[in-house]
C-alpha positions in Angstrom: 128.8 44.1 96.9 125.1 44.0 97.7 122.8 41.3 96.5 119.6 41.7 94.5 117.0 39.0 95.4 114.2 39.7 97.8 113.9 36.0 98.7 117.3 36.0 100.3 118.6 37.6 103.5 120.4 40.9 102.8 124.1 40.7 103.9 126.2 43.8 104.0 129.8 43.2 103.0 131.4 46.6 103.7 132.4 45.9 107.3 133.3 42.3 106.4 135.7 43.4 103.6 137.2 46.1 105.8 137.9 43.6 108.6 139.2 41.1 106.2 141.7 43.6 104.7 142.9 44.6 108.2 143.4 41.0 109.3 145.2 40.1 106.2 147.7 43.0 106.5 148.1 42.3 110.2 149.0 38.6 109.5 151.1 39.4 106.5 152.3 43.0 105.9 153.5 42.0 102.4 150.1 40.5 101.4 149.0 43.7 99.6 151.9 43.5 97.1 152.3 39.7 96.7 148.7 38.5 96.8 147.1 37.6 93.5 145.2 40.6 92.2 141.6 40.5 91.3 142.3 42.5 88.1 145.4 41.6 86.0 146.2 41.5 82.3 147.3 38.0 81.5 147.8 37.9 77.8 149.6 35.8 75.2 150.7 36.9 71.8 149.8 34.5 69.0 152.2 35.3 66.2 151.1 34.3 62.7 153.9 35.9 60.7 156.2 33.1 59.3 153.7 30.8 61.0 155.6 31.1 64.3 152.6 30.1 66.5 150.1 28.7 63.9 150.7 26.3 61.1 149.4 27.1 57.6 147.1 25.1 55.4 144.4 24.1 57.9 140.8 23.8 56.6 137.9 25.2 58.6 137.4 22.1 60.7 141.1 21.7 61.5 141.6 25.4 62.2 138.5 25.5 64.5 139.8 22.4 66.4 143.2 24.0 66.8 141.7 27.3 68.1 139.5 25.4 70.6 142.4 23.2 71.8 144.7 26.2 72.1 142.2 28.4 73.9 141.1 25.6 76.2 144.7 25.2 77.5 145.2 28.9 77.8 142.0 29.2 79.7 142.9 26.4 82.0 146.2 28.3 82.7 144.1 31.3 83.8 145.2 33.5 80.9 142.4 36.0 80.1 143.5 37.7 76.8 144.7 36.6 73.4 146.7 39.0 71.2 146.1 37.6 67.7 148.2 38.8 64.8 145.7 39.6 62.1 147.7 41.9 59.8 151.3 40.6 59.8 152.5 42.0 56.5 150.0 44.4 55.0 147.6 41.4 54.5 144.7 40.1 56.5 143.6 37.0 58.5 140.0 37.9 57.7 138.1 38.9 54.5 139.0 42.5 53.7 138.2 44.9 51.0 141.4 46.7 51.7 144.0 44.0 52.0 144.6 40.5 50.5 144.3 37.3 52.3 147.5 36.4 54.2 149.6 33.6 52.9 150.2 32.5 56.5 146.7 31.1 56.8 146.7 29.0 53.6 150.5 28.5 53.0 149.7 29.5 49.4 150.2 32.7 47.4 149.0 35.8 49.1 145.4 36.5 48.3 144.3 32.9 48.4 140.9 32.5 50.1 141.0 29.8 52.8 137.2 29.5 52.5 136.5 30.6 56.1 137.1 33.5 58.4 140.0 32.8 60.9 139.4 36.0 62.9 135.7 35.5 63.3 136.3 32.0 64.7 139.0 33.2 67.0 136.8 36.0 68.4 133.9 33.7 68.9 135.9 31.0 70.6 137.8 33.4 72.8 134.6 35.1 74.0 133.0 31.7 74.7 135.8 31.2 77.2 135.5 34.6 78.7 138.7 35.7 77.1 139.4 39.1 75.4 140.6 39.2 71.8 143.0 42.0 70.9 143.6 42.2 67.1 147.3 42.7 66.5 148.5 44.7 63.4 151.8 45.6 62.0 151.2 48.9 60.2 154.1 49.6 57.8 155.6 46.2 57.1 154.9 44.9 53.6 157.3 41.9 53.2 159.6 39.7 55.2 163.3 39.5 54.1 162.7 36.5 51.9 159.9 38.0 49.9 159.8 40.1 46.7 157.0 42.5 45.7 156.0 40.1 42.9 155.2 37.5 45.7 152.4 39.8 46.8 148.8 39.6 45.6 148.0 41.7 42.7 145.5 43.8 44.7 148.0 44.5 47.5 148.3 48.3 47.8 152.1 47.9 47.6 151.5 46.8 44.0 148.6 49.0 43.1 150.3 52.0 44.6 154.1 51.3 44.2 154.9 55.0 45.0 153.7 54.2 48.6 156.5 51.7 49.0 160.2 52.0 50.0 162.8 49.3 50.3 165.1 49.3 53.3 167.6 46.5 53.7 165.9 43.3 52.4 162.4 44.3 53.1 159.7 46.6 51.7 157.6 49.0 53.8 154.8 51.5 53.4 156.3 54.9 53.6 155.1 56.5 57.0 155.7 60.0 55.6 152.9 59.8 53.0 149.4 61.1 53.9 147.9 58.5 51.5 149.6 55.7 53.5 148.3 57.0 56.8 144.7 57.3 55.4 144.9 53.8 54.1 146.0 52.4 57.5 143.3 54.3 59.3 140.7 52.8 56.9 142.0 49.3 57.5 141.6 49.7 61.2 138.1 51.2 60.8 137.0 48.2 58.7 138.4 45.8 61.3 136.8 47.5 64.3 133.4 47.9 62.5 133.2 44.3 61.3 134.4 42.4 64.4 133.5 42.2 68.1 137.2 42.6 69.1 138.2 44.1 72.5 141.2 46.1 71.3 143.5 47.0 68.4 147.1 46.2 69.3 150.3 47.4 67.6 153.8 46.2 68.4 157.3 47.8 68.0 157.5 47.9 64.2 157.1 51.6 63.4 160.0 52.9 61.3 162.2 49.8 60.9 165.1 49.0 63.1 168.1 50.8 61.7 170.6 49.2 59.4 174.2 50.3 59.7 175.4 52.6 56.9 172.0 52.6 55.2 169.7 55.6 55.3 165.9 55.1 55.2 164.8 56.3 51.7 162.2 58.9 52.6 164.0 62.1 51.4 161.5 62.8 48.6 158.6 62.5 51.0 160.4 64.7 53.6 161.0 67.4 50.9 157.4 67.3 49.9 155.7 67.1 53.3 158.2 68.0 56.0 158.6 71.7 55.3 157.7 72.7 58.9 160.4 70.5 60.4 164.0 71.4 60.5 165.1 67.8 61.2 163.9 64.7 59.4 163.9 62.9 62.7 161.3 65.2 64.2 159.2 64.8 61.0 159.4 61.0 61.3 158.2 61.1 64.9 155.4 63.4 64.0 154.3 61.0 61.2 154.0 58.2 63.7 152.3 60.5 66.3 149.7 61.5 63.7 149.0 57.8 62.8 148.6 56.9 66.5 146.3 59.8 67.1 144.2 59.2 64.0 143.9 55.5 64.8 142.8 56.2 68.4 140.2 58.7 67.2 138.9 56.4 64.5 138.6 53.4 66.9 136.7 55.5 69.5 134.4 57.0 66.8 133.6 53.5 65.5 133.2 51.7 68.8 134.0 53.7 71.9 134.7 50.7 74.1 137.4 49.2 71.9 140.8 49.8 73.3 144.0 50.9 71.5 147.2 49.5 72.9 150.8 49.6 71.7 153.8 47.4 72.7 156.9 49.4 72.0 160.6 48.4 72.4 161.5 48.3 76.1 163.7 51.5 76.2 162.4 54.9 75.3 165.8 56.7 75.6 168.9 56.0 77.5 169.8 58.4 80.3 173.0 59.3 78.3 170.7 60.8 75.6 168.1 62.3 77.8 168.3 63.0 81.6 164.7 61.8 81.9 165.5 58.6 80.2 166.2 55.2 81.8 169.4 54.3 83.5 170.2 51.8 80.7 172.7 51.4 77.9 170.5 49.8 75.2 171.7 49.7 71.7 168.3 50.8 70.4 166.0 53.6 71.6 162.4 54.1 70.7 162.7 57.9 70.3 165.9 58.1 68.3 165.9 54.9 66.2 162.3 53.8 65.7 160.8 57.3 65.9 158.3 56.1 68.4 157.6 59.0 70.7 155.9 57.0 73.4 155.8 59.7 76.0 153.8 61.9 73.6 151.2 59.2 73.2 150.9 58.9 77.0 150.7 62.7 77.4 148.1 63.1 74.7 145.9 60.2 75.7 146.0 58.6 72.3 146.5 55.1 73.7 144.6 53.1 76.4 147.5 50.9 77.3 151.2 50.6 76.8 153.1 47.3 76.9 156.9 47.9 76.8 158.8 44.8 75.7 161.2 44.5 78.7 162.8 41.4 77.2 165.8 41.4 79.6 166.6 39.7 82.9 166.7 41.3 86.3 170.5 41.1 86.4 171.5 42.2 82.8 173.6 45.3 83.5 172.9 47.3 80.4 169.1 47.0 80.8 167.9 45.6 84.1 164.3 44.5 84.2 163.6 46.2 87.5 165.2 49.4 86.3 162.9 49.6 83.3 159.8 48.4 85.3 160.3 51.3 87.6 161.0 53.8 84.8 157.9 52.9 82.8 155.8 53.0 86.1 157.1 56.6 86.6 156.3 57.4 83.0 152.6 56.6 83.1 152.2 58.1 86.6 153.8 61.3 85.5 152.6 62.0 82.0 149.1 60.3 81.7 147.2 63.5 82.4 144.4 63.3 79.7 143.3 59.9 81.0 145.1 57.1 82.8 147.1 54.7 80.6 147.3 51.1 81.7 150.8 49.7 82.0 151.3 46.1 81.0 154.7 44.5 80.6 155.8 42.4 77.6 157.7 39.3 78.9 160.3 37.3 77.0 159.0 33.8 77.4 161.0 32.9 74.3 164.3 33.5 76.2 163.6 31.0 79.0 166.3 28.3 78.8 167.4 29.7 75.5 169.5 32.8 75.8 173.2 33.8 76.2 172.3 35.6 79.4 172.7 32.9 82.1 169.9 34.4 84.1 167.4 32.8 81.7 168.6 29.3 82.7 166.9 29.9 86.0 163.3 28.7 85.8 162.3 31.4 88.3 163.5 34.3 86.2 160.2 35.0 84.4 158.0 34.1 87.4 160.0 36.5 89.5 159.4 39.2 86.9 155.6 38.7 87.3 156.0 39.0 91.1 158.0 42.2 90.6 155.1 43.5 88.4 152.7 43.0 91.3 154.7 45.2 93.7 152.8 48.2 95.0 155.8 50.3 93.9 155.0 49.7 90.3 152.1 50.9 88.1 152.0 47.6 86.2 148.6 46.0 85.8 149.7 42.7 84.3 151.8 41.3 81.5 151.7 39.9 78.0 153.7 36.7 77.1 155.7 36.3 73.9 154.6 34.0 72.6 152.2 31.0 72.4 154.8 28.5 71.3 157.1 29.3 74.2 154.3 28.8 76.8 153.4 25.5 75.1 157.1 24.4 75.1 157.3 25.3 78.8 161.1 25.1 79.0 162.5 24.4 82.5 158.9 24.0 83.6 158.6 27.8 84.0 155.0 27.9 82.7 153.9 25.3 85.2 155.3 27.5 88.0 153.4 30.5 86.6 150.2 28.5 86.3 150.3 26.7 89.7 151.7 29.5 91.8 150.9 32.8 90.2 147.9 32.3 87.9 146.0 29.7 90.0 143.0 32.1 90.4 140.9 33.8 87.8 141.7 37.5 87.2 139.5 40.1 85.5 141.1 42.3 82.9 141.7 45.9 83.9 139.1 48.3 82.7 139.2 51.6 80.8 136.8 53.6 82.9 137.9 56.9 81.3 135.9 55.8 78.2 132.7 55.3 80.2 132.7 55.0 84.0 129.0 54.2 84.3 128.4 51.1 86.3 126.0 48.5 84.8 123.1 47.1 86.8 123.1 43.5 88.0 121.5 40.9 85.8 117.7 40.7 85.9 117.5 37.1 87.0 119.8 34.2 87.8 118.8 30.5 88.2 121.1 27.8 89.5 120.2 24.2 88.8 122.1 21.1 90.1 123.0 18.7 87.3 125.2 15.7 86.9 127.9 17.8 85.3 127.8 20.5 87.9 125.7 23.6 88.5 124.0 25.1 85.5 123.7 28.9 85.9 121.3 30.7 83.6 121.7 34.5 83.5 118.8 36.5 82.2 119.3 40.2 81.4 116.5 42.3 80.1 118.9 45.2 79.3 120.9 43.3 76.7 123.4 46.1 75.9 124.6 47.3 79.3 126.6 44.3 80.3 129.4 42.9 78.2 130.5 40.2 80.6 129.4 38.7 83.9 131.5 37.6 86.8 130.4 34.4 88.6 131.4 34.3 92.3 130.9 31.2 94.4 130.8 30.9 98.2 130.4 27.7 100.2 127.2 27.6 102.4 124.5 30.2 102.8 126.5 33.3 103.2 128.3 35.5 100.7 132.0 36.0 101.1 134.4 38.6 99.8 133.8 39.9 96.3 137.3 41.4 96.1 139.0 38.0 96.6 139.8 36.3 93.3 139.7 32.9 95.1 135.9 33.3 95.0 135.7 33.9 91.2 134.6 30.8 89.3 134.7 32.3 85.9 134.0 35.3 83.6 131.5 34.9 80.8 130.5 37.1 77.9 126.9 38.3 77.6 125.2 36.2 75.0 122.5 38.6 73.9 120.6 38.6 77.2 120.5 34.8 77.9 123.8 33.4 79.1 124.4 29.9 80.3 127.4 28.6 82.2 128.1 25.2 83.8 130.2 25.3 87.0 131.9 21.9 86.6 134.1 22.4 89.6 131.2 22.5 92.1 130.9 19.5 94.4 127.6 17.6 94.3 127.8 17.1 98.1 128.0 20.8 99.0 125.6 23.7 98.8 126.7 27.1 97.5 125.8 30.8 97.3 126.4 32.3 93.9 126.8 36.0 93.3 126.6 37.3 89.7 127.8 40.8 88.8 127.8 42.6 85.5 130.8 44.1 83.8 130.4 47.0 81.3 132.2 47.2 78.0 134.8 49.4 79.7 135.3 47.0 82.5 133.2 48.7 85.3 131.7 46.1 87.6 128.1 46.5 88.9 127.8 47.6 92.6 125.2 45.0 93.1 125.3 41.2 92.6 122.3 39.0 91.9 122.6 36.3 94.6 121.2 32.8 94.6 121.7 30.7 97.8 121.1 27.0 97.3 120.8 26.3 101.0 117.6 28.5 101.4 
């Protein structure tokens, strides 16, 4: 980092950083793999379906208070991303012209207007805290097992277009094999991306539904009509999902190029017994064969920005060891991501801690140890996503305290997507630091209001800058508030003097090469 301020003495950091790296490795050869990274995805899923993580029936004031309290605690725990479920069952947690209001916000019949916009509040409050907001959608699911079609709002497309719907087991789904369904889903995502300042669209593992023994998925009519070029229905189904993924990716990038598209599939692509390039596992479900999710093709074709396999097993479970799958997915993104890199994050099973038949989950260090494994230089993992909010809040065995105090005790930037735009932003135009009773008030002025999406605030004791690659020096990350951004550093000591360095972060996560530096001692 360089600094931009003619009043202050120029300090070159290149030699300093190089020397620091050499001394760190000399003292601790394992430091490179065990040290906390400057960039790491630290996300939590907030599941609204069945009100798993959010109660229904809150008015605007109650909901806003819940959001603020929830995000304050997540922020204090150094998480940097929220995966908020906004389309749980072909409905919406926001006003939409294409889908009815979700019953999970009001607790009343689907289509009931809560009188406020839950997603808009969540986006605003997340960004106020420097946290990313990924909007989570379930594409095909129409109902949960306890629901009937008549329970749905009259304007739900499952009722206005009943030919789009199939019943499988006790649930209803949009038929993935119909072009009309695909077009509809693409339009819902376009509406969402266009209307909200979200950072990503996120899909989980619900593609074709998990198989039910002795029951065939009822798509033979659609296959007969549209699957003529495919000899096997299974290949046609995979192509249907591939087309949706590609069309969603294209639509997202055409609407807002910086918005990411990420998918969180089931943790096993294929067992080695089915494919020699598969993982050395014996899982009862495979993405490729059972859910028709051809994840490798998405990585190859560059139709996703990140992949978050749900590796919801312990490090000792013989049929699907955590480490085995971590290595396999690392190899996958390193081998097949040729169009552009694909970030690898890992879905972690917080819900199993202290609550699973596998005895390994009775060890409070199981999940923290998985995070440590993710940070190994041998893996391609760039962070993790925790399922889900309720489990973090419950903190069984005290595992979340361990994560917070030992693994997430410094702020981390989210990984970038430089392939969308690798242009580095310039540093902010001007920064002023004022000592106040509550801490240091930092005002960031940026004349170019569009080139920086976020700012990183670094703090060093005394008159000299320290290392910009050390997360210990990051006070916080803040979103650009239309060119005039204010932040109060409440952790600063009134008795000390500091040097602050402020860098800009582009919408694709590229950090400016120059920092605007303010040194209080000069």
